N, C-alpha and C positions, 0 to 999 in steps of 0.2 A: 535293562530291558525298557523300551519306550512304553509310555502309557497309552492305553487304547483311547481312540478319539470317538468311538461310537460303539454301542452295545445293542444287540437286538437279535433277529433271527433271519436266516435265509429260508424262504418258502417256495416250494414248487408243488402244485397240486395240493394235497392235504399233508404233505411232508414239511416238517419244520426243523431247522437246525440252529440251535443257539450259537451265536458267534460274537467275536469282538473284532473291531477293525483297527489295524495299525498302519501308519504310513510306511511305504516301502522306499520313499525317496530320502536321500541325505544330501541335500544340495550343498555344494562347496562354493559359497558366495563370498566375494571379497567385501569386507566391512569398511566402508568409507564414511567419513563425516562430511556434512555440509558446512561450508565456511562462507562468511561474508567476504566478498572479494576486495572490499575496501580496506579491511584491517586483518583479514583471515581469522576472525574470531568465530567460534562454533555457533551454528544456527540451530535453534531448537524448535519443537512444536509446542503450541499452547492451545489448550481447550478453554474456550471462554464463552460466556453467555452473550448472545448477540443483542440481548435487551439491556443488560446491566453493564456489559463489558468486563465483568469479573471472571476470574479463572474458575473452572469447575473441575473437581477431582473425579477420577474414574468412578468411584463408588457413588457419586451423585448423578451419573448419567444413565438414562433409560432410552430405549428406542421408541420412535413414534412415526406414524404414517400421517402425512398431511392430506386430509380429505377435503379441506377447503383452505383458502388463503389464510395462513397463520393459525389454522385450527388442526389439532393433531389428535389421533387416537394412540394412546400409550400401549405398547406391546411388550409383554414379558416373555421369558422362555416358556412359561406355561401356556401362553396364548399360541405360540408357534406349535406347541405339541398338540393342543386341543383342536387346532385347525384340521388335523388329520392324524389321530393317534396311531393308526395302523402304519401309515407311511413313515412316521418318525421312528418306528420300532422294527420295521420289517423291510428286508431286501427281497422284494417279491419278484421272482423270475416269471416273466410273462410269456416268453417263448425261447426256443433254442434255435441257433443257426449254425451252419458249418464253420468250423475254425478256419479262418482265412478269408471269410466273406466280408469282414468289416474293413473298410478302407482306412488306411493309416491316419488320415487327417481327422478322423473322429476321436482318436484316443487322446486322453487328457492326462490323468495322474494315476499311478499305481498304488495299490494298498494290499496288505495281507489280511485274509480272513482266517481267524484262529478259532477253533472249536471251544465252546465254553459249556459248563454245567453238564458234563458227561455226554457231550454230543459228538465224541470222536468217531463212533462207528458210522453214524448216518452221514457225517462229514466225509469220511473215507469212501462211503458208498457213492456219494455225488461226485467226488473227485475222480474215482476210478471209472465211473460210468461215462463221465464227460470225456475222459482220456480214451476209452475204448471206442466210443462212438465218434470221436473227433468233433465234438459239439462244444458250443459256447453258450452259456445262459445269458439272456438279456433281461435286465431287471431295472426297476425304478425304486428309489428310496429317498428320504429326506435327511440331510445332514447340515447342521449349522444354518437352519432356516431356508435352505435351498433344495429344491428337488433335483436329483441327479439321475441321468441315464447311466447304466453301467453294464459292463461285460464281466462275467465270472468264468474263469478258465483255470485248469490245473497247470501248475508250474512246479515241477519236482514234487515234493511232499505237500506243498501248500496249494490251497485254492487262493487265487489272486483276484481282486476286484479292480477293474480299470474303469474309472469314470470316463464317460463318453460325452462328446459335444452333441447337442441336439442339431438336427438338420438346419434349423433356422438360425443357428449360431455361427454358421460358416458362410463366408462370402462366396458368390459364384465367380467364375473365371472370365465372364464377359468383360470386354474393355481392356484386357491385359495385352492384347496384341500377340497372342501365342501363335507359333507356327501351325500351318494347316496339318491335318492328320493325313497319314499315308506318305509313301516314299515319293511318288510322282508329284503330289501337291506340295510337299515340303522341299522338293528339288534335291533329294538325297539319292545318290546312286547305289546300285547293288554292290559295287566294288567297295565303296565307303562303308557300307553296312558290314560286309565280310571282314574288312580290316578292323573295324570297331569291335566286332565279335571276337576276333583273335586277341585283341588287346585286353578285352574284358576277361576272356578265358585265362590269359597269362597272369592277370592280376587277381584272379579268384582264389580264395582261401577259405578255410573253415572259420566260422564266426567265433571269435574269442574276445569277449569284451575286456578282459583283463590286460590285453595287449595294447589297449589305447589309454594313454595317460594324459590328464589335464596338466599341461606345463605352463599355462598362461599365468597362474598365480605366481610361480617362481620368476617368470619373465618380468612381471610387473614389480615384484619385490626387488629384482635386480635394478630396474629403472629407478625405483624409490631410493635405494641405497646410493645409486649414482648421483642423484640430485642432492642428497644429503652430503656426500663427499665433496661435491663441487660448490657447496654453499648456495644451492638454488632452491632451498625449501619454500621460499615465498615468490618464486618466479613462475609465471604462467607461460608454459611452453606454447609458442605459436606454431600453427600448421606449416609444414614444409611445402615448397612449391609443387612437388609431385602429388600431394594429397588431393589437389583439385582436379587431377586428370581422371577422366572417366575410364573404367576398365574396358579393354578392347577385346573383341573376340578373335579367335585364330583366323588367319587369312583363309577365306572360303576356297580360294583357288588352289591353295596348297594343302587342303584338308587331308587328301589321301596320302601325300608324302609325310605329313606330320604324324598321321596314324602309323605309317610304316616305320618311321624313325622311333616312335614310342615303343612299338613292338620289338625293335632291335635294341631297346634299352636306353634310348636317348631322353625319354620323358617320364620314366617312372622307375621305381625300385622293383627289382624282381622279388619274388616271395622269399628267396633265400637271403637276399640283401636286407629286406625289410625285417625279417626275423632276427638277423644278426644285429641290426641297429637297435631293435627293441631290447635284446638281451644286454647290449652295452648300456642302454639307458637304465635298465632294471638293476644291473650290477653296480653302476655308479651310484645309484640311489641307496644301495645297501652297504656301501663302504662306510666304515666308521669315520666320523668327522674328526679332523685334527684339532687338537687343543691349541689355543693361542698361547704364545710364549708370554 
């Protein structure tokens, strides 16, 4: 079981629920080392004093705010807490909104909220009330010296907290050269819309996250083994000629015919074919590995 990264309470009105916060993410990241391209030796990080040039150990480092040139206020964890004790200990729900009202670009990271100190009943009360009313709680709280906006919603038996981006943390879309809104303005025909709808309907299925598998790690390991086998461990692979070619859009003139061909099976896997492919991938992953002779 992972360790909680935050302890406090959810509050709404005069109700308080003791909870612990656990990460819901388990990122599968490829671990790579930085190398000096001259001799391929590992490159490390070094913390050093900019005054003396000497290395500083982690235990000798504190945080500071530069209020004037080269003048700092030293801040400890206690200072961050004393700035607003309530905010560091409380996920305060300030309002409730309809589930689905929050635009996807605002969502950041998921966490599990777990009841603590005999808070199970009131935890369940909030969870079931949110579910029956199809509402999401919008809250603010402080974690790791930063204030977060958050959405609290029921997911199965759990209450999940999703940190949200503040409105001023998102860029606007002006200057991106996006197509005009509306069919006529975007020069999209009714026939093309109907064909696109048919294609989307044909490719529509129930959401099943387990059916999607990250295969890039294996692809990269295959490439690594290939370089080892060929004795190219210290060879920097140069880009191929086609890497510089910009991606091209489908021919606008033939858009309707491309959509029709796609519907007829020329540009996508049918649901049955896709499911069969996924089963084959899953079955092959579960086959026992052969022992080397």
